[in-house]
Residue, then its C-alpha position, 0 to 999 in steps of 0.5 A: x145711481x147710473x141711469x140709462x144702462x142696459x140691464x138684462x133680467x133672466x126670469x119673469x117671476x116675482x123676483x125678476x119682475x120686482x127687479x125690473x120695476x126697481x131698475x126701470x124706475x131708476x132710469x135703466x133700459x130693462x129687458x126681461x127674458x122669460x122662457x115660458x109663453x107668459x110671465x108669472x106662471x107660478x105666481x098665477x098658480x099660487x093665486x088659485x088658492x088665494x095668493x097668500x102674499x105675505x104674513x101679518x105677524x110681528x116683524x121680529x117674528x116674521x124674520x125668524x122664519x127663514x132658518x139658517x139664511x135669515x141673517x143673509x136675507x135680513x137687509x133685503x127684508x128690512x128694506x121691503x117688509x110685509x107692510x111695504x109689500x101690502x103698500x106696493x100691492x095697494x099702489x097697483x090697485x090691489x087691496x089686501x086683508x088679513x085672514x084668521x091665520x094672520x096670512x095676507x091675501x088680496x081682497x079679490x083672492x086672485x093673482x091675475x088682476x095684480x099681475x095685469x096691473x103690474x105688467x102695465x106698470x112695467x110697460x109704462x116704465x119702458x120694460x121690454x118683456x120677451x117671452x119664449x126666450x130661454x137662456x142657454x149660457x154665456x158667450x164672450x159677446x153676452x148671453x146666448x138665448x134660444x128664441x122662437x126665431x132661433x139662437x141669438x146673443x144679447x149684450x147687457x151692461x149687467x145681468x140679473x138672474x131670477x130663474x127660480x128653484x127646482x119645484x114645479x118645473x112645468x111652470x119654468x123652475x127646472x133648475x137647468x141653470x145649475x150646470x151653467x153656473x157651476x161651470x163658471x165656478x159658482x157653488x150651488x147647494x143641491x136642491x131638495x123639496x121644501x113645503x112638500x108632502x111625504x110618503x107613508x106606508x099606508x095599508x091598501x085598505x086605508x089608502x083606498x078608504x081615506x085618500x083625499x079625506x082631510x084630517x082637521x083640528x089636530x096638532x103636530x109636533x116635530x123638531x119644528x115645534x108644535x103647530x095646530x092645523x090640518x092635513x090631507x090623507x093621500x094615496x101615498x101619504x100626507x100633504x097639506x099646510x100642517x105637513x108643510x110646516x114640518x117639512x124641513x124638519x122631517x126631511x132633515x131628520x130623514x137625511x140625517x137619521x134615516x127615520x122621521x116621525x110626526x107626533x099627532x095630537x088628535x084631540x088638542x082640545x082635551x087633556x090626556x087626563x080627561x081623555x083617560x077618564x072618559x075612555x075608562x067609562x063603561x062602553x057597553x056594547x059600543x064599538x071601538x069607533x063609537x067609544x072614541x067618538x063619544x069619549x074623544x070626539x074622533x071622527x072616522x078618519x082619525x079613528x082609522x089613523x089611530x088604528x093604522x099607526x097603532x094596530x094594537x090600539x083597541x086592546x089598550x087600557x084607557x090611560x095608554x089609549x089616551x096617551x096614543x090619541x094625544x101623541x100618535x106617532x106617524x112615521x114618514x118614509x120620504x118626501x114627495x118628488x121635488x117636482x111636486x113641492x111648493x118650493x125648494x131648498x138649496x141653490x146658489x150659496x150665499x158665500x158666492x154673493x157679495x153685498x150687492x147680490x152679485x156673483x163673485x165669480x161673474x162680475x156684472x151677473x147678479x142673482x135673486x129669488x129662489x135661485x139662492x140657498x134659502x127656504x121658508x114655510x108657506x104663509x107668505x114668507x116665500x113670496x115676500x123674500x122673492x120680492x125683497x131679494x129681487x128689489x135688493x139685487x136691483x139696488x145692487x145692480x145700480x150701485x155696481x154700475x154707478x161705481 
């Protein structure tokens, strides 16, 4: 350990604040430079839907959720597991519970109490937080920062960048840093939307009638596997947790093949054989919608979705109609813009980092969080990895300074 050094952390999100906590606890003088008026803005936005901190599934399953980057993240996750995160939150006075989906939430279902307690801890440990301080580049004297009083240069013994990815730019993650690092020879994988909605070629009638309506109790299948859940119809397409679970697979298929399809099981509780038998019963004067409601349990939006994706559905015999209900092909056209995505894929390639999360091209400059080239589904995986890499990079800073 090399206590007492001056550390600059650029970015006041979960990764940056966790690094600030770890480094200040080791005795370093830490300054957090945040471009926005307050820290943790995206963290607070996540809290509006309950603040899904992490996931309770077995750890050996948890660590498989990070795709190709899983091995590179493993050491950081091992050092700060989901259980460690829950214990950390409890230490700040925030109790957590496991929801029915296995996701972990604060009992208060908000982010603001946790963030307030966290900031109080940071301040008690001597961390200086400077908001409206935007990093604009490097100079021979240190970091160039645009402040409310004008341009300034800050000199530090080490710098940790935690500037986020490219989603939700209005909250600060605008990827403006990419060019500055590329100018220094750092390779950055292009950013792409992750955990995002998709455009679908809805008819005007369907979009007008069902925009905003949830499609509940369905199962969707893609290269990502088979996942149960629900999604929401939008005017342009689909979004929601079930779609996000398949987002990476659909996005990659569109990039690779130009087409991508999500197979929907609209009646996951019923076998295809049972549906075929029930649909084959005489319907009398019942409409197509009533026939599907009685035989397959489909509500109005599911029946309309069946017609929308398969216009000839009403003319199908019972076996063909049952097959369509169990595997309805929903073709997606493109991901929604990255500015709307919950998170982003891409970022600093891991080959640019050493074992301390330091940029090989820029000795003394480290990186963590969504700046790095990894992605994960929703469910607490994103936040856990941001916390874990922020903490791991902080340890890396301390090791490097000590050496």
